[in-house]
N, C-alpha and C positions, 0 to 999 in steps of 0.2 A: 137287315144287316146280319152278318155272320157272327157267331158267338166268339170266334178267335179275334177281336177289335183293339192396331198404330198413333219436339214441337218446334215447329219452326216459327220463330218470331219474325214476321215480315216487317219490312221497313214501314214505319208509320209515325205520326205525330203522337206523342204521349200526352194525353189529357190529364189534368189534375186528378180526376176520379180514378183513371187507370193507374196512375203513378201511386196513389194511395193504396189501391188494391194490391199492386205488386209488392209494395213495401210491407204491407200487413202479412202477405204470404211469406216473404223472406224472413220475417221475425217470428214466424210460427214456431212454437217450442216443441211441437210434436210433428215429426216428419212422417208422412204417410207413405206406405209402400205402393209403388205403381201397381194398378190392378184394374180389373174390369168392373165398372160401376154404372148404375142407372139412377139418375136424379130427376125429380119433378119439382119445378119451381117457376117463379114469375120473372120475366125478363125485366131487369132494372136499368141496364145501360146497353148501348150498342156501339162498338168500335170497329168500323170496317167489316171484316169477315167475322170478328169475334164479338161476344156479348157476355154480359154478367147476369146470372140468375141468383135469386135468393131461395135456398132450399134448406129446410129444417133449421132455420135461423142462421144459416151460413151463406155468405156471398161467395160464389164460385165463378171464376173466369172460364168461359167455354171457348175453346179455340177450334177453328174450322179450317179446312182446306179451301183455298181460293177457287179450286175447281169444283167444289161440291159443298157450298155453304147454304144453309137454310135461310130463307127470308123471314126474319122475325122482327117484331117491333116492340117497343117498351110497353109493358103491361100484359103481353102474351103469357099464357101458362103453357109451358112446354115440358116434355119429358126427353131428357138427353141421355144417350147411352154411349160409352166410350172408355178410353184408357184414363184412369184417375191418377193424377200426380198431386204434389203438395199444393193445394189451393187452386188447381186448374183441372179441367177435364177436356181431353182431346176428343172431340165429338166424332163418333162413327155414325150415329143416327139421331135425328131430332124429330119428335112426334108432336103434333098439335094436341090441344086439350081433348079433341074428339077422337084421338087415336090415329088420325091420318098422318102419313109421313110428310114432313117438310123437306126431306132429303129425296134422293133419287129413288124411284120405285123399283129399279132393277137391283140385282144383287151387288153391283158395283157402280158407284157414281161415275159418269162419263167424264173423261178429260180429253182435251184436244190432242195431246200426245204425252208420252212419258218424258217430262221436262227434267233436264239436269239442273239442280239447284246449287246452293252454296256448298263449297267443299266437295263437289262431285257427287252429292247424294242424289239418288233418283227417287222421285216422288210417285208412288203408286196410287191408283184410284182407291177411294175409301170403300170399305165394305159395308153393306147393309146387314147389320147384325141379325135382324129378325129373319131375313131370308136364309142366311146361313144356318141359324139355329133350327129353323124349320126342317132343313135338309138333314141335319144331324139327328133330330128327334125321330124323323122318319126312318133313319137307319139304325136307331137304337142307341145312339150316343147320349151322354149327359149334357149339362149346360156348358156353354163357352166361358172360360175364365181368363183367356188371353187371346188377343188378335194382333198379328204382326204382318202388315202389308209389305210385300216385297215387289221388286220390279217385274218378276215373272209370274208371281202367284201370291196368294194370301195364305199365311200359315195360321192355323187356329189350334189352341190347346184346349182339350176337353178330357173327359174320362169315359171309361166303359168298364163295367164290372169292377169298379174301384181302382182301376189301373189308369195311369196317365197316358193319353193318346194324342198324337199330333196328326192333324188333318190338313190337307192342302186343297185349295180351290183354285180353279182357273180364274182369270180376270172377268170372264163372262158369267161367273157365279157357278159354273158347273163343278161337280165333285171330281177331284183328281185322284187322291189317295189317302190312306190312313196307315199309321204305324204305331205299334205299341213300343214304348221306350223301355228297354231292358238292358242291363249291362251285358257285354259280349260274353263274359265268363259264365253267365247264367244259361247260355246255350251250348250244349255239348258239341264237340267236333265229331266228325265221322269216326265211328269206332270207339268213342269214349263211353263211359258209363252213362246210361240214360238214353242212349240212341235206340232207335227201333230199326228192324230190318227194312231195307229199301223197298221190298215187296209190299210192305204194309203202309208206306207213306201215302200212296194215292187213296187207299181206303180211309185213312185217318183224315185226309183233306176233305174227302167226300162227306164224312161224318160232321164236318164243320160247316156244311151248307154249300159246298161247291160241286159242280158237275163237270164231267169230262176232264179231270185233272191230268196233266201230262208233264213229267219232269223234263226240263230242257237244259239245265246246267247245274253243276254242283260247285259251291264255294267253300271257304274255310269253315264257316259256321252255319251255312244255310243252303237250301236247295232253291232253285228258281223253277217255279211251276206255272204253267199256263192253264187257265180254267175259265169257267163261267160262274159268276156269283149268283145268289138267289134272285137278283133283279134281272138276270139274263145278260149282264154286261160281261164283255171279254176283259179279263184281268190277268195281271202278272202277280204271282204270290211269292213271298219269301217265307219259306217253311224251315224251321229248325230241324235238327236231326232227331228230335224227339217227336216230330210229326205235328208240331203246333204252328199254325199260321200267325205271324206277327206283323205282316205288312201286306197291303193290297193296293195296287195301283191300276188305273184304267189302261187297257191295252187297246189301241185304236185300229188294230188289224184283226179281222175275224178269220182270216185265211187259215190260221193254224188248226182250226177245227175241221177242216176239210181233209 
């Protein structure tokens, strides 16, 4: 990597155990902020696609997508990774006690189609967190702290060099792009204080690990540059007028190098 660097409650019969669990959740005095969590525990109950685990003395309702639900039984010890809400965990990946995945082995769990659900919401395939994290580590990014499946891609929030970074993956698990989030005012416009001569931009981009950089367009606060990254991939870069790369996305046409 270069130095510049997802509850739908489906219709079901509510059993007494599930009703009690949901009631206890609603009465919880401490609201947890949704976030990315991993819990290990024993399966206590099973309700359709969902199940309850006991982890660290707490009973947690694990919700799963009907298109990508792990086959668990009461008494199983599992490790669940996903989005944590108050008393619930929206599963992204479920592992057996021996570390084998009970979810899809691919980066994204297969679905027959992108189905339109209640209120016009589109349900994207679930992400295999371990597969995505492995790619991020290989490219020099930090740990995933938020996952947002979208209809066209999966958005992941991570860090790099202490800065928040958004990464996007295709539904087949392939890497699409990354971008560093910075306020627009932190990037100078052409000619403002902090800009560098245009003749130096390509040299600065090359120093950040890119080869064959070529400026193809100029915008209000950035230049669009075509180049190859350190992995030999054709990419489109957004480079601010100070010469810093803050966005990289795959470019699927190699012809511009000819």
